[in-house]
C-alpha positions as semicolon CSV with decimal commas, in nm:
position;residue;x (nm);y (nm);z (nm)
1;X;0,000;0,000;0,000
2;X;0,143;0,337;-0,095
3;X;0,128;0,658;0,104
4;X;0,014;0,959;-0,095
5;X;0,068;1,331;-0,063
6;X;-0,245;1,513;-0,181
7;X;-0,284;1,878;-0,271
8;X;-0,580;1,986;-0,056
9;X;-0,673;2,263;-0,298
10;X;-0,706;2,042;-0,606
11;X;-0,744;1,703;-0,434
12;X;-0,486;1,564;-0,679
13;X;-0,206;1,329;-0,580
14;X;0,128;1,512;-0,573
15;X;0,350;1,213;-0,498
16;X;0,322;0,852;-0,386
17;X;0,563;0,678;-0,150
18;X;0,598;0,307;-0,090
19;X;0,558;0,199;0,270
20;X;0,885;0,087;0,434
21;X;0,939;-0,205;0,665
22;X;1,099;-0,157;1,006
23;X;1,415;-0,322;0,871
24;X;1,434;-0,080;0,577
25;X;1,396;0,218;0,810
26;X;1,672;0,082;1,037
27;X;1,909;0,044;0,740
28;X;1,836;0,397;0,613
29;X;1,885;0,550;0,958
30;X;2,214;0,362;1,003
31;X;2,338;0,488;0,665
32;X;2,238;0,845;0,749
33;X;2,412;0,818;1,087
34;X;2,730;0,692;0,921
35;X;2,721;0,971;0,660
36;X;2,674;1,232;0,933
37;X;2,954;1,085;1,145
38;X;3,190;1,095;0,845
39;X;3,101;1,449;0,736
40;X;3,362;1,721;0,758
41;X;3,271;2,031;0,958
C-alpha cells in the first residue's frame, strides 16, 4: 500500500511513496548516521 501526498486545494495526488518495513527504516537510519559521522565540519 502506498502513502500519498495530496494537494488539498485540487485534491490531486502530488506524490506517492511506498511503505517501508521496520528493517528498511533501520538500514536507512544507520546509513544516514554513518554519513553524518563521516562528514567534515
